[in-house]
N, C-alpha and C positions, 0 to 999 in steps of 0.2 A: 815666775816659775820657781818652784822650790829647787834646792840643790840636787835632790834625788831626781827630779824631773829633768834637770839639765844634763845630768850624767846619763840618764836613759836616752835622751835625745841624741847625745854624742855617740852613744853605742849604736843606736839605730842607723845613724848616718854612716858609721864605719861599716856596718853590715851591708848597707845599700851599695857602698863603694866596692866592697868585696864581690858582691853578686854581679855588679855591672862590669867591672874592669877585669876581674879574674875568672869568673864563671860564665860570662857572656849572656847574662839575663837582661831583658828589657825592663826598665823601671817605669811603672805606670803612674807614679805619683803617690801622694799621701791620701789614702781613701778613708781616713778616720771619720769624716763627716759626710761621706758619700751616701746618697740615698740607696737603700737596698743592699748595703754592704753585707757580704757573707763570706764564709770560708771558701766556698766554691762559686765561681762566676759562670753561670750556665752559658752566657753569650760567648765566653771565651772557650768553654769546653766543647760545646755541641758542634761547632762547624767541622771539627776533624774527628770526633768520636761520639756517635749517637748511642742511645741505649740499645737499639737493634743491632748495632755493630758489635756490641759486647758478646753477642751469641755466636759470632763467627771469629775465625782467627784474625787477630788484629795486633798492631804494634802498640807500644806504650812509650810515653815520654816521662821518665821519672823526674820528680822535682829537683833532685840533685844527682845527676849522672855520675859525678865523681865519687859520691858515697854509695850509690846503688850498685855499681859494678863490683867493687870489692866485697860487698855484702853477698852478692850472688856467687862470686867465686869461692867464698868461704862457706857457702850453702846455708847462710842465715835467711835468705829469701829465695823464692822460685824465680825463674826467668820472667822478666817483665812481659806483660801481655797475655799470660797463660792462666791467670787466677780465675776469671769468670768461666772460662772453658772447663777448667778442672771442677769447679762447683757444679756445672751442668752435668758433666760426665758422672761425678760421684753421686749426684741425686738420682740419676737414671739407674746406676748400678744398685742403689739402695731401694729402688722401687718407689721413689718419691717424685712428686711433680717437679718440673724444672723450676729453679729459683726465679723469682721475679725481681727485676731491677727497676728502680724508680728514683726520681729526684724530688726531695722535699726540702728541708733545710740543709740537707747534704745528700750524699749518695746512700741509698737505702737498698739492702738486699733482704728479701723475704723468702724464707724456706718453709714450706708447709708440710706438715705430716699428713699421712693418709688417715682416712676415717678409721680404718682398722687399728692403726697405731694409737689414735686418741682414745678409742673405746677400750682396746685391750690393755693399755697401760694401767688401767684402774685395778687390774688383777694383782693381788699381793700388796696393795697399797696399805699404808698405816690406817687405822680406823679413823684417825683425826683428819685424814685427807679425803675431801669429798669426791664423789663420782664425777666424771666428765658430763657435761650437759648432753653431749651426743648420746652417751649410754643411757642416761635417764629418760631421754625422749624415746629411744628404742624400747626400753622396758615398758613404758606407758603404752606404746603402740602395740606391744605384744598382746594386750588384752582386747584390742579392737581399734578401728579407725577413730581418730579424734581430730577436731578442728584446732586451729592455732589458739583460740581463746580457751578451749578446753584443756589443751596442753599447758597453757600458761597458768590456769587455775590450779591444776593438779601439781604443778611445780611450785606452788605457793607464791606466784607473782600476782601483783595487783592488775597488771596489764601486760600485753605482749611486748617483750623487750626486744631491743635491737639485737642482742646476743641470740635470742631464740630464733628470730628471723634469719640470722646468718647461719645458724646450725641447720635449720630446715633446708635452706638453699644448698648447703654442702651435702646433706643427706640425699636430697633429690638428685644432685649432680652425680653423686656416687652410686645412685640407684639402689640405695639401701631402704629408702622409702619412696612412695609414689602417691600421686593424686588419686582420690576416689572419683574425681570428675576431670580426667585429663583433657577433655575437649573444652573445658571452661576453667582455666587455671585461676582466674580471679573471682570465681563465683563465691557469693556469700555463704553458700552451702558447702564449700570446699572442705574436705577433710583429708587426712593423711593416713596411710597404712604401711605396714611392713611389706617389703618384697620378699621373695624367696631368699635372695641374697642377704637381706637384712636379718631375716629369721635365722639363717644359718650362722651369720656372724655373731648374733646374740647368744645362740646356743653354744657356740664354741667358746665364747668368753665365760659363760656360766660354768661350763665343764672345767675350764682352767681354774676358775675360782674354787671349785670343789676340791681340786688337787692341791691347793695351797694350804 
């Protein structure tokens, strides 16, 4: 081992001693070569705090309570255990869907904008900034019902993309577009058309564009 590595190892051992003997942490050993090693260990996290529990009032165990408490008292951080609840409340107040919590390589928070926001944000945009795909789909459907393949072709795509599929699902869920054959959603003859809500949304965006 190089001299640098030796000094680093001694420093790590001193840190382990500090956490065990003065801060009361349990030492789980050297996990350098442990299979599935990650910054967050789900097996240790989930027994006392599940993703569903984050939507309700819950406690929190800071990694370093001796550091967390003075940071709270000096108002550098909020009280532990309130962050996810605040996110949910503020999304509701802003008219947004509730945030989604998930575990991937780490803890992931997804905050989604509404269809109206994604379409309306194009107003007043620089000419170099393209329109959102949601808006382009609505503009095409304003001329009449179209199938996915027809939409894809008019958008200049060689085939129906995953992004287009996702946008259509979002517009259907938001009731800005609808099936022409609602009784057979997977029909090969299926097309999509604007709803009254979608037509009103598009008209409002166009009026806003004219005012810019």
